[in-house]
C-alpha positions as a Markdown table, in Angstrom:
| # | Residue | x | y | z |
|---|---|---|---|---|
| 1 | Met | 34.9 | -0.5 | -1.9 |
| 2 | Gly | 35.5 | -3.6 | -0.1 |
| 3 | Leu | 37.7 | -6.7 | -1.0 |
| 4 | Lys | 38.8 | -7.8 | -4.6 |
| 5 | Met | 40.6 | -11.1 | -5.2 |
| 6 | Lys | 41.8 | -13.0 | -7.8 |
| 7 | Gly | 43.6 | -15.7 | -7.8 |
| 8 | Phe | 46.5 | -17.7 | -10.4 |
| 9 | Trp | 46.9 | -21.1 | -10.4 |
| 10 | Pro | 49.8 | -23.6 | -12.1 |
| 11 | Ala | 48.1 | -25.3 | -15.2 |
| 12 | Gly | 49.2 | -29.0 | -15.6 |
| 13 | Val | 49.8 | -30.3 | -12.0 |
| 14 | Leu | 51.4 | -33.7 | -11.8 |
| 15 | Val | 49.7 | -36.1 | -9.5 |
| 16 | Val | 52.2 | -38.6 | -8.4 |
| 17 | Leu | 50.8 | -42.0 | -7.0 |
| 18 | Ala | 53.7 | -44.1 | -7.2 |
| 19 | Thr | 56.3 | -42.1 | -5.5 |
| 20 | Gly | 59.0 | -44.9 | -4.8 |
| 21 | Leu | 58.8 | -46.6 | -8.2 |
| 22 | Leu | 59.2 | -42.7 | -9.8 |
| 23 | Leu | 62.2 | -41.6 | -7.7 |
| 24 | Ala | 64.2 | -45.1 | -8.5 |
| 25 | Gln | 64.2 | -44.7 | -12.3 |
| 26 | Ala | 66.9 | -42.3 | -13.7 |
| 27 | Pro | 65.7 | -39.5 | -16.0 |
| 28 | Ala | 65.3 | -40.0 | -19.7 |
| 29 | Pro | 68.2 | -38.1 | -22.1 |
| 30 | Asn | 67.8 | -35.0 | -23.0 |
| 31 | Ala | 64.5 | -35.3 | -21.0 |
| 32 | Pro | 63.5 | -31.1 | -20.1 |
| 33 | Ala | 63.6 | -30.3 | -16.8 |
| 34 | Ala | 60.4 | -30.6 | -14.7 |
| 35 | Lys | 59.0 | -27.3 | -14.1 |
| 36 | Pro | 59.1 | -26.3 | -10.6 |
| 37 | Gln | 55.4 | -25.8 | -9.3 |
| 38 | Glu | 54.3 | -22.1 | -8.3 |
| 39 | Asn | 52.3 | -21.5 | -5.1 |
| 40 | Pro | 49.3 | -19.5 | -5.9 |
| 41 | Thr | 49.2 | -15.9 | -5.5 |
| 42 | Phe | 46.3 | -13.8 | -4.3 |
| 43 | Arg | 45.7 | -10.0 | -4.7 |
| 44 | Leu | 43.7 | -8.3 | -2.5 |
| 45 | Gln | 42.6 | -4.3 | -2.1 |
| 46 | Val | 41.0 | -3.0 | 0.9 |
| 47 | Asp | 39.1 | 0.1 | -0.3 |
| 48 | Leu | 38.3 | 2.4 | 2.4 |
| 49 | Val | 34.9 | 3.4 | 2.9 |
| 50 | Thr | 33.9 | 6.7 | 3.7 |
| 51 | Asn | 30.7 | 8.7 | 5.0 |
| 52 | Asp | 29.7 | 12.1 | 4.7 |
| 53 | Ile | 28.2 | 13.5 | 8.5 |
| 54 | Val | 26.5 | 16.3 | 8.8 |
| 55 | Val | 26.2 | 17.1 | 12.3 |
| 56 | Arg | 23.9 | 19.8 | 13.8 |
| 57 | Asp | 22.4 | 21.4 | 17.3 |
| 58 | Glu | 19.2 | 21.6 | 18.5 |
| 59 | Arg | 18.7 | 24.9 | 16.8 |
| 60 | Gly | 20.0 | 23.1 | 13.5 |
| 61 | Asn | 23.1 | 24.7 | 13.6 |
| 62 | Phe | 26.0 | 23.0 | 12.2 |
| 63 | Val | 28.8 | 22.0 | 14.7 |
| 64 | Ser | 32.0 | 22.2 | 13.5 |
| 65 | Asp | 34.3 | 21.5 | 16.4 |
| 66 | Leu | 33.9 | 17.7 | 16.8 |
| 67 | Lys | 36.9 | 15.9 | 17.6 |
| 68 | Gln | 38.0 | 12.4 | 16.1 |
| 69 | Gly | 37.6 | 11.2 | 19.5 |
| 70 | Glu | 33.8 | 12.3 | 19.6 |
| 71 | Phe | 32.5 | 9.8 | 16.4 |
| 72 | Glu | 31.9 | 6.3 | 16.8 |
| 73 | Ile | 31.6 | 4.4 | 13.6 |
| 74 | Tyr | 29.7 | 0.5 | 13.7 |
| 75 | Glu | 29.2 | -1.6 | 10.4 |
| 76 | Asp | 26.8 | -4.5 | 11.4 |
| 77 | Gly | 27.1 | -3.5 | 15.2 |
| 78 | Val | 30.9 | -3.9 | 14.8 |
| 79 | Lys | 32.5 | -0.6 | 16.3 |
| 80 | Gln | 35.3 | 0.4 | 13.3 |
| 81 | Asp | 38.7 | 2.4 | 13.6 |
| 82 | Ile | 38.0 | 5.8 | 12.5 |
| 83 | Ala | 41.3 | 6.1 | 9.7 |
| 84 | Ser | 40.5 | 9.5 | 8.1 |
| 85 | Met | 38.3 | 12.4 | 9.4 |
| 86 | Thr | 38.1 | 15.6 | 7.2 |
| 87 | Val | 35.8 | 18.4 | 8.4 |
| 88 | Val | 34.2 | 21.0 | 5.8 |
| 89 | Thr | 33.1 | 24.3 | 6.9 |
| 90 | Gly | 31.8 | 27.0 | 4.4 |
| 91 | Gly | 33.6 | 25.1 | 2.0 |
| 92 | Lys | 36.8 | 25.3 | 3.4 |
| 93 | Val | 38.3 | 21.9 | 4.1 |
| 94 | Asn | 40.5 | 20.9 | 6.6 |
| 95 | Asn | 42.0 | 17.1 | 6.8 |
| 96 | Leu | 42.4 | 16.5 | 10.6 |
| 97 | Leu | 43.2 | 13.0 | 10.1 |
| 98 | Ala | 45.0 | 11.6 | 6.7 |
| 99 | Pro | 44.2 | 8.0 | 5.9 |
| 100 | Pro | 46.9 | 5.6 | 6.3 |
| 101 | Pro | 47.5 | 2.7 | 4.0 |
| 102 | Pro | 45.6 | -0.5 | 5.1 |
| 103 | Pro | 48.2 | -2.9 | 6.8 |
| 104 | Pro | 48.6 | -5.5 | 4.7 |
| 105 | Pro | 47.3 | -9.3 | 5.8 |
| 106 | Glu | 49.9 | -11.7 | 6.6 |
| 107 | Gly | 50.4 | -14.3 | 3.7 |
| 108 | Ile | 49.0 | -11.9 | 0.8 |
| 109 | Ile | 51.0 | -10.0 | -1.8 |
| 110 | Leu | 49.2 | -6.4 | -2.5 |
| 111 | Pro | 50.0 | -4.7 | -5.9 |
| 112 | Pro | 51.5 | -1.3 | -5.8 |
| 113 | Thr | 49.0 | 1.7 | -5.2 |
| 114 | Lys | 48.8 | 4.9 | -7.1 |
| 115 | Pro | 49.1 | 7.9 | -4.6 |
| 116 | Arg | 46.2 | 10.1 | -4.3 |
| 117 | Asn | 46.1 | 13.9 | -4.4 |
| 118 | Asp | 43.8 | 15.0 | -1.4 |
| 119 | Val | 41.8 | 18.1 | -3.3 |
| 120 | Ser | 39.2 | 20.6 | -1.6 |
| 121 | Gly | 35.9 | 21.8 | -2.7 |
| 122 | Arg | 32.8 | 20.6 | -3.7 |
| 123 | Ile | 31.4 | 18.1 | -6.4 |
| 124 | Phe | 28.1 | 18.4 | -8.4 |
| 125 | Leu | 27.1 | 16.3 | -10.9 |
| 126 | Phe | 23.8 | 17.5 | -12.3 |
| 127 | Phe | 21.2 | 15.1 | -14.0 |
| 128 | Val | 18.6 | 16.4 | -16.5 |
| 129 | Asp | 16.1 | 13.6 | -16.9 |
| 130 | Asp | 15.0 | 15.3 | -20.2 |
| 131 | Leu | 13.3 | 12.3 | -21.0 |
| 132 | His | 11.0 | 12.7 | -18.0 |
| 133 | Leu | 10.3 | 16.9 | -18.0 |
| 134 | Gln | 7.7 | 17.6 | -19.7 |
| 135 | Phe | 8.4 | 19.8 | -22.8 |
| 136 | His | 5.6 | 22.4 | -22.0 |
| 137 | Asn | 8.1 | 23.4 | -18.8 |
| 138 | Thr | 10.8 | 23.6 | -20.8 |
| 139 | Gly | 11.4 | 27.3 | -20.0 |
| 140 | Arg | 10.6 | 26.3 | -15.9 |
| 141 | Val | 13.5 | 23.6 | -16.1 |
| 142 | Arg | 15.6 | 26.3 | -17.7 |
| 143 | Glu | 15.1 | 29.3 | -15.0 |
| 144 | Leu | 15.4 | 26.4 | -12.2 |
| 145 | Phe | 18.7 | 25.4 | -13.5 |
| 146 | Lys | 19.7 | 29.2 | -14.0 |
| 147 | Arg | 18.9 | 29.4 | -10.2 |
| 148 | Ile | 21.1 | 26.4 | -9.7 |
| 149 | Ser | 23.9 | 28.6 | -11.4 |
| 150 | Lys | 23.1 | 31.7 | -9.3 |
| 151 | Glu | 22.6 | 30.3 | -5.9 |
| 152 | Leu | 24.2 | 27.0 | -5.8 |
| 153 | Val | 27.3 | 26.8 | -7.6 |
| 154 | His | 29.9 | 28.7 | -6.3 |
| 155 | Asp | 33.7 | 29.5 | -7.1 |
| 156 | Gly | 35.9 | 26.7 | -6.4 |
| 157 | Asp | 32.9 | 24.1 | -6.7 |
| 158 | Met | 33.7 | 21.1 | -10.0 |
| 159 | Phe | 30.7 | 20.2 | -11.4 |
| 160 | Gly | 29.3 | 18.1 | -14.6 |
| 161 | Ile | 26.2 | 17.8 | -16.2 |
| 162 | Val | 24.4 | 15.3 | -18.1 |
| 163 | Ser | 21.0 | 14.6 | -20.0 |
| 164 | Ser | 19.5 | 11.1 | -20.7 |
| 165 | Gly | 17.9 | 12.3 | -23.9 |
| 166 | Pro | 17.7 | 14.4 | -26.9 |
| 167 | Ser | 19.2 | 17.5 | -24.9 |
| 168 | Ser | 22.6 | 15.5 | -25.9 |
| 169 | Ile | 24.3 | 17.5 | -22.6 |
| 170 | Ala | 27.2 | 16.1 | -21.5 |
| 171 | Val | 29.5 | 18.3 | -19.9 |
| 172 | Asp | 32.9 | 16.5 | -18.1 |
| 173 | Met | 34.4 | 17.7 | -14.8 |
| 174 | Thr | 34.9 | 21.5 | -14.6 |
| 175 | Tyr | 35.3 | 24.4 | -12.2 |
| 176 | Asp | 33.9 | 26.9 | -15.9 |
| 177 | Arg | 30.5 | 28.1 | -15.2 |
| 178 | Ser | 30.2 | 29.4 | -18.4 |
| 179 | Arg | 29.3 | 25.4 | -19.5 |
| 180 | Leu | 27.0 | 25.1 | -17.1 |
| 181 | Asp | 25.3 | 28.3 | -18.5 |
| 182 | Glu | 26.1 | 26.9 | -22.3 |
| 183 | Ala | 24.1 | 23.5 | -21.3 |
| 184 | Ile | 21.3 | 25.2 | -19.8 |
| 185 | Lys | 20.2 | 26.7 | -23.2 |
| 186 | Lys | 20.0 | 23.3 | -24.7 |
| 187 | Ile | 17.9 | 21.4 | -22.2 |
| 188 | Ala | 14.6 | 20.7 | -23.8 |
| 189 | Gly | 11.7 | 18.6 | -22.3 |
| 190 | Asn | 10.4 | 15.2 | -24.1 |
| 191 | Glu | 8.4 | 13.4 | -22.1 |
| 192 | Leu | 5.4 | 11.2 | -23.0 |
| 193 | Lys | 2.0 | 12.8 | -22.6 |
| 194 | Pro | -0.6 | 10.7 | -21.1 |
| 195 | Thr | -2.4 | 10.0 | -23.8 |
| 196 | Asp | 0.7 | 9.2 | -25.7 |
| 197 | Ile | 1.1 | 6.4 | -23.1 |
| 198 | Ile | -2.5 | 5.7 | -23.2 |
| 199 | Asn | -2.3 | 4.6 | -26.7 |
| 200 | Gly | 1.1 | 3.4 | -27.0 |
| 201 | Pro | 2.1 | -0.4 | -27.3 |
| 202 | Ser | 2.3 | -2.3 | -24.3 |
| 203 | Gly | 3.8 | -5.5 | -23.5 |
| 204 | Ala | 3.8 | -8.2 | -21.4 |
| 205 | Glu | 5.1 | -6.1 | -18.3 |
| 206 | Gly | 3.1 | -2.7 | -19.5 |
| 207 | Pro | 4.0 | 0.6 | -21.3 |
| 208 | Ser | 7.1 | -0.7 | -23.4 |
| 209 | Glu | 8.1 | 2.8 | -24.4 |
| 210 | Val | 7.5 | 4.1 | -20.5 |
| 211 | Arg | 9.7 | 1.0 | -19.2 |
| 212 | Tyr | 12.5 | 2.0 | -22.0 |
| 213 | Arg | 13.3 | 5.3 | -21.2 |
| 214 | Ala | 13.0 | 4.5 | -17.5 |
| 215 | His | 16.1 | 2.4 | -18.3 |
| 216 | Val | 18.0 | 4.9 | -20.4 |
| 217 | Ala | 17.8 | 7.2 | -17.6 |
| 218 | Phe | 18.7 | 4.6 | -14.5 |
| 219 | Ser | 21.8 | 3.6 | -16.5 |
| 220 | Thr | 23.0 | 7.1 | -17.7 |
| 221 | Val | 23.2 | 7.4 | -13.8 |
| 222 | Asp | 24.6 | 4.5 | -13.4 |
| 223 | Asp | 27.6 | 5.2 | -15.3 |
| 224 | Val | 27.8 | 8.6 | -13.3 |
| 225 | Leu | 28.0 | 6.9 | -10.3 |
| 226 | Lys | 30.6 | 4.3 | -11.3 |
| 227 | Asn | 33.0 | 7.5 | -12.2 |
| 228 | Leu | 32.2 | 9.2 | -8.6 |
| 229 | Glu | 33.0 | 6.3 | -7.1 |
| 230 | Thr | 36.9 | 6.8 | -7.5 |
| 231 | Val | 36.8 | 10.0 | -5.8 |
| 232 | His | 37.2 | 10.4 | -2.2 |
| 233 | Asn | 36.9 | 12.6 | 0.5 |
| 234 | Arg | 35.2 | 15.1 | -1.1 |
| 235 | Arg | 31.4 | 16.0 | -0.7 |
| 236 | Lys | 29.5 | 14.3 | -4.4 |
| 237 | Ala | 26.2 | 15.7 | -4.4 |
| 238 | Leu | 24.1 | 14.8 | -7.4 |
| 239 | Val | 21.2 | 17.1 | -8.3 |
| 240 | Tyr | 18.4 | 14.8 | -9.9 |
| 241 | Val | 16.3 | 16.9 | -12.4 |
| 242 | Ser | 13.6 | 14.9 | -13.2 |
| 243 | Asp | 9.3 | 14.5 | -13.1 |
| 244 | Gly | 9.6 | 10.8 | -11.7 |
| 245 | Tyr | 8.9 | 7.3 | -12.9 |
| 246 | Asp | 5.5 | 5.5 | -12.7 |
| 247 | Phe | 5.5 | 2.0 | -14.2 |
| 248 | Asn | 2.0 | 1.1 | -14.6 |
| 249 | Pro | 0.7 | 4.7 | -15.6 |
| 250 | Phe | -3.0 | 5.3 | -16.1 |
| 251 | Gln | -4.2 | 1.4 | -16.6 |
| 252 | Asp | -7.5 | 1.4 | -16.8 |
| 253 | Ala | -7.2 | 4.2 | -19.5 |
| 254 | Arg | -4.3 | 2.1 | -21.5 |
| 255 | Leu | -6.6 | -1.2 | -21.4 |
| 256 | Gly | -10.4 | 0.1 | -22.0 |
| 257 | Leu | -11.5 | -0.6 | -18.9 |
| 258 | Met | -13.2 | 2.8 | -17.8 |
| 259 | Asp | -16.9 | 3.4 | -18.8 |
| 260 | Pro | -17.3 | 3.7 | -22.4 |
| 261 | Asn | -19.3 | 6.9 | -22.0 |
| 262 | Ser | -16.8 | 8.5 | -20.0 |
| 263 | Pro | -15.6 | 11.7 | -21.5 |
| 264 | Phe | -11.7 | 10.9 | -20.5 |
| 265 | Ala | -8.9 | 9.5 | -23.1 |
| 266 | Gln | -8.8 | 6.0 | -23.2 |
| 267 | Asn | -7.1 | 3.3 | -25.8 |
| 268 | Glu | -9.8 | 2.9 | -28.2 |
| 269 | Phe | -8.6 | -0.3 | -29.9 |
| 270 | Gln | -9.2 | -2.0 | -26.6 |
| 271 | Arg | -12.1 | -0.3 | -25.5 |
| 272 | Gln | -14.0 | -1.5 | -28.8 |
| 273 | Gln | -12.4 | -5.0 | -28.1 |
| 274 | Asn | -13.5 | -5.0 | -24.3 |
| 275 | Gln | -17.1 | -4.1 | -25.9 |
| 276 | Ala | -17.1 | -6.6 | -28.7 |
| 277 | Ala | -16.1 | -9.3 | -25.7 |
| 278 | Ala | -19.0 | -8.3 | -23.8 |
| 279 | Gln | -21.6 | -8.4 | -26.2 |
| 280 | Asn | -20.6 | -11.8 | -27.3 |
| 281 | Gly | -19.8 | -13.3 | -23.5 |
| 282 | Ser | -22.0 | -15.1 | -21.8 |
| 283 | Ser | -22.1 | -13.5 | -18.5 |
| 284 | Gly | -23.1 | -10.2 | -20.4 |
| 285 | Ser | -21.5 | -6.7 | -20.0 |
| 286 | Gly | -19.1 | -7.1 | -17.1 |
| 287 | Thr | -17.5 | -9.7 | -19.5 |
| 288 | Thr | -14.1 | -7.9 | -21.2 |
| 289 | Asp | -11.4 | -9.5 | -23.8 |
| 290 | Pro | -9.2 | -12.6 | -22.1 |
| 291 | Tyr | -6.0 | -10.9 | -23.0 |
| 292 | Thr | -7.1 | -7.5 | -21.3 |
| 293 | Gln | -7.6 | -9.7 | -18.2 |
| 294 | Gln | -4.2 | -11.2 | -18.1 |
| 295 | Gln | -2.8 | -7.9 | -19.1 |
| 296 | Lys | -3.8 | -6.5 | -16.2 |
| 297 | Gln | -2.9 | -9.3 | -14.0 |
| 298 | Ser | 0.7 | -9.4 | -15.7 |
| 299 | Glu | 0.7 | -5.5 | -15.0 |
| 300 | Glu | 0.1 | -6.4 | -10.9 |
| 301 | Phe | 4.1 | -6.4 | -10.0 |
| 302 | Ala | 4.7 | -3.2 | -12.1 |
| 303 | Asp | 5.4 | -0.9 | -8.6 |
| 304 | Ala | 7.6 | -4.1 | -7.4 |
| 305 | Asp | 9.8 | -3.9 | -10.4 |
| 306 | Leu | 10.2 | 0.0 | -9.9 |
| 307 | Ala | 10.7 | -0.1 | -6.0 |
| 308 | Arg | 13.5 | -3.2 | -7.2 |
| 309 | Glu | 15.5 | -1.1 | -10.1 |
| 310 | Leu | 15.4 | 2.3 | -7.5 |
| 311 | Gly | 16.8 | 0.1 | -5.3 |
| 312 | Asp | 19.5 | -0.9 | -7.3 |
| 313 | Leu | 20.3 | 3.0 | -7.6 |
| 314 | Thr | 20.0 | 3.8 | -4.3 |
| 315 | Arg | 22.8 | 1.1 | -3.4 |
| 316 | Asn | 24.9 | 2.2 | -5.9 |
| 317 | Ala | 25.1 | 5.8 | -5.1 |
| 318 | Asn | 25.9 | 4.6 | -1.1 |
| 319 | Arg | 28.3 | 2.7 | -2.4 |
| 320 | Ala | 30.0 | 5.6 | -4.3 |
| 321 | Asn | 28.8 | 8.1 | -1.2 |
| 322 | Val | 27.3 | 10.3 | -3.7 |
| 323 | Thr | 24.0 | 12.1 | -2.1 |
| 324 | Met | 21.1 | 12.6 | -4.4 |
| 325 | Tyr | 19.0 | 15.5 | -4.1 |
| 326 | Thr | 16.0 | 15.3 | -6.4 |
| 327 | Ile | 13.9 | 18.3 | -7.8 |
| 328 | Asp | 10.5 | 18.0 | -9.4 |
| 329 | Pro | 10.2 | 21.1 | -11.6 |
| 330 | Arg | 6.6 | 20.6 | -12.0 |
| 331 | Gly | 6.5 | 22.4 | -8.6 |
| 332 | Leu | 3.0 | 22.4 | -6.6 |
| 333 | Val | 1.4 | 19.9 | -9.4 |
| 334 | Gly | -2.2 | 20.1 | -10.1 |
| 335 | Met | -4.5 | 18.6 | -12.3 |
| 336 | Gly | -3.4 | 17.6 | -15.8 |
| 337 | Asp | -3.3 | 19.7 | -19.0 |
| 338 | Ile | -7.0 | 20.2 | -20.1 |
| 339 | Asp | -6.1 | 18.8 | -24.1 |
| 340 | Glu | -5.2 | 15.7 | -22.5 |
| 341 | Gln | -8.2 | 14.6 | -20.9 |
| 342 | Val | -6.9 | 12.2 | -18.4 |
| 343 | Asp | -9.1 | 10.9 | -15.6 |
| 344 | Pro | -8.5 | 13.1 | -12.5 |
| 345 | Thr | -8.2 | 9.7 | -10.5 |
| 346 | Gln | -5.7 | 8.3 | -12.6 |
| 347 | Trp | -3.7 | 11.5 | -13.0 |
| 348 | Asn | -3.5 | 11.6 | -9.3 |
| 349 | Asp | -1.9 | 8.3 | -8.7 |
| 350 | Phe | 0.2 | 9.1 | -11.2 |
| 351 | Val | 1.8 | 12.0 | -9.5 |
| 352 | Arg | 1.8 | 10.4 | -6.8 |
| 353 | Lys | 3.7 | 7.5 | -8.1 |
| 354 | Ser | 6.2 | 9.6 | -10.1 |
| 355 | Gln | 7.0 | 11.8 | -6.8 |
| 356 | Asp | 7.6 | 9.4 | -4.6 |
| 357 | Ser | 9.9 | 7.3 | -6.6 |
| 358 | Leu | 11.7 | 10.6 | -6.1 |
| 359 | Arg | 11.4 | 10.6 | -2.7 |
| 360 | Val | 13.2 | 7.3 | -2.6 |
| 361 | Leu | 16.1 | 8.1 | -4.6 |
| 362 | Ala | 16.5 | 11.4 | -1.8 |
| 363 | Glu | 15.9 | 9.6 | 1.5 |
| 364 | Glu | 17.8 | 6.5 | 0.5 |
| 365 | Thr | 21.0 | 8.3 | -0.2 |
| 366 | Gly | 20.8 | 10.9 | 2.6 |
| 367 | Gly | 19.4 | 13.4 | 0.4 |
| 368 | Ile | 16.4 | 15.7 | 0.3 |
| 369 | Ala | 13.2 | 15.6 | -2.3 |
| 370 | Val | 12.1 | 18.9 | -3.2 |
| 371 | Val | 8.3 | 17.8 | -4.8 |
| 372 | Asn | 5.0 | 19.4 | -4.6 |
| 373 | Gln | 6.5 | 22.8 | -4.0 |
| 374 | Asn | 7.5 | 26.1 | -6.0 |
| 375 | Asp | 9.8 | 27.8 | -3.3 |
| 376 | Phe | 12.9 | 26.6 | -5.3 |
| 377 | Ser | 15.2 | 29.3 | -3.9 |
| 378 | Lys | 14.5 | 27.6 | 0.0 |
| 379 | Ala | 15.4 | 24.2 | -0.9 |
| 380 | Leu | 18.6 | 25.5 | -2.8 |
| 381 | Lys | 20.0 | 27.2 | 0.0 |
| 382 | Arg | 19.1 | 23.7 | 2.4 |
| 383 | Ile | 21.3 | 21.9 | -0.5 |
| 384 | Asp | 24.2 | 24.5 | -0.4 |
| 385 | Ala | 24.2 | 24.5 | 3.6 |
| 386 | Glu | 24.4 | 20.3 | 3.5 |
| 387 | Thr | 27.2 | 20.2 | 0.7 |
| 388 | Ser | 29.3 | 23.3 | 2.2 |
| 389 | Asp | 29.0 | 22.2 | 5.9 |
| 390 | Tyr | 30.1 | 18.0 | 6.7 |
| 391 | Tyr | 32.7 | 15.4 | 8.1 |
| 392 | Val | 34.1 | 12.7 | 6.0 |
| 393 | Leu | 34.7 | 10.0 | 8.0 |
| 394 | Gly | 36.5 | 6.9 | 6.9 |
| 395 | Tyr | 37.3 | 3.3 | 7.9 |
| 396 | Tyr | 38.9 | 0.2 | 6.6 |
| 397 | Ser | 36.2 | -2.2 | 7.2 |
| 398 | Lys | 36.9 | -5.3 | 10.2 |
| 399 | Asn | 34.9 | -7.4 | 8.0 |
| 400 | Pro | 37.1 | -9.6 | 5.7 |
| 401 | Asp | 34.1 | -11.6 | 4.7 |
| 402 | Ile | 33.5 | -10.3 | 0.9 |
| 403 | Met | 30.3 | -12.8 | 0.4 |
| 404 | Lys | 28.7 | -10.1 | 2.9 |
| 405 | Arg | 27.8 | -7.5 | 0.5 |
| 406 | Arg | 25.0 | -5.0 | 2.5 |
| 407 | Arg | 26.2 | -3.8 | 5.2 |
| 408 | Lys | 24.7 | -1.2 | 8.0 |
| 409 | Ile | 26.3 | 1.8 | 9.0 |
| 410 | Glu | 25.6 | 3.7 | 12.5 |
| 411 | Val | 26.9 | 6.9 | 13.3 |
| 412 | Arg | 27.3 | 8.3 | 16.8 |
| 413 | Val | 28.1 | 11.6 | 18.7 |
| 414 | Thr | 29.5 | 10.8 | 21.7 |
| 415 | Arg | 29.8 | 14.8 | 23.0 |
| 416 | Thr | 27.3 | 15.2 | 25.7 |
| 417 | Gly | 25.3 | 18.5 | 26.5 |
| 418 | Gln | 22.2 | 18.1 | 23.9 |
| 419 | Lys | 20.6 | 16.0 | 21.5 |
| 420 | Trp | 22.6 | 16.2 | 18.3 |
| 421 | Gln | 21.0 | 15.6 | 15.3 |
| 422 | Val | 23.1 | 13.4 | 13.1 |
| 423 | Trp | 22.6 | 12.9 | 9.0 |
| 424 | Ala | 24.7 | 10.0 | 7.6 |
| 425 | Arg | 24.0 | 7.2 | 5.0 |
| 426 | Lys | 23.0 | 3.9 | 6.4 |
| 427 | Glu | 24.3 | 1.4 | 4.4 |
| 428 | Tyr | 26.3 | 0.7 | 1.1 |
| 429 | Val | 26.8 | -2.5 | -0.6 |
| 430 | Leu | 29.7 | -3.9 | -1.7 |
| 431 | Lys | 30.5 | -5.3 | -5.5 |
| 432 | Ala | 30.3 | -8.5 | -6.5 |
| 433 | Pro | 33.7 | -10.4 | -6.3 |
| 434 | Pro | 35.4 | -11.4 | -9.6 |
| 435 | Ala | 35.3 | -15.1 | -10.4 |
| 436 | Val | 38.8 | -16.9 | -9.5 |
| 437 | Thr | 40.9 | -17.4 | -12.6 |
| 438 | Ser | 43.6 | -19.7 | -13.7 |
| 439 | Asn | 47.0 | -18.6 | -15.2 |
| 440 | Lys | 47.8 | -21.2 | -18.0 |
């Protein structure tokens, strides 16, 4: 989405300083003819900016009879001209306004574009984040996906499913629901246990394995979003099933900073180091290993790092016009496993942060987060409704400045009579423009 520019410049341009003298000289015998100077050629591609719009009345019913003139789209406060409009009701697609090709700017040579066939139906991509799904919840996760297959996926829907870890699920886009049933049988949780995190190795930024697993999950989703970015005029929903993320879990237990007499699990090596430092230190029992204090300070930015990476993921989703629906299969989360013996305060902090990460992914992309609840059928019905009834509006941005990457979007409904509830994405971010290269 946006503007992409590449320049081709001739090599070996001769700068003539003594023009009169050179014109007076005769060309040397058998001298090769001078190569005429070429003008630089710029290639510009203007993409259609699309946005999924859900409009409901005061009773919560979808408004399906809005016309083009009753919508207004503003990008960074500037009103845009609607170039395409599609309305989907009950999964049935009507193209009210097909997108015309963008007008070629004067002096710009456009490459030929490939025609796109307009297709109907919904697109679902199911992400099984098995690196962040508890093994003992495997049966619960499979039951959730059986409900998804029965209650959310309908005939005519295209879907794919991919996993982040050892479940090794990678089903390309298909209409064959039997492929989904086959993939469900392979789902198996592989999340780190709290004691594994507490006793595992830590780097300068905290638990190295925790970050590695999160980066694998985010990278997998990024690849999916890049593929979905090429699909236009269809509702694209990413159903994201995960327990969520926390870059700094169980910090006091990992660093051995808890009460030595505490019955809860903590890193024994760090605890012993801190005890030795306390015994040898001049300040009494409050002294801890200096390395431990340094490690705790270095982990202070873990929450900010997580927020930044979640922000990158949501911006990529908004650029691809993909709505994320996050689901925590743990349901209503209570205390941790008895076998783990985790401090209740640290466990509650871990659960809160992991659920907040799922809320960010959903809310920043126009979706909903199904967390801390057991009624999955109610949530699936809402996802089904939001992906069955909607508008897709498209426009060509009036802002030609490719350096203005982040752009705010506001969608208004001008029909009078009552207060309308409008759901749409609020921003998108352009890809970085490619560097200008020379044609030698």
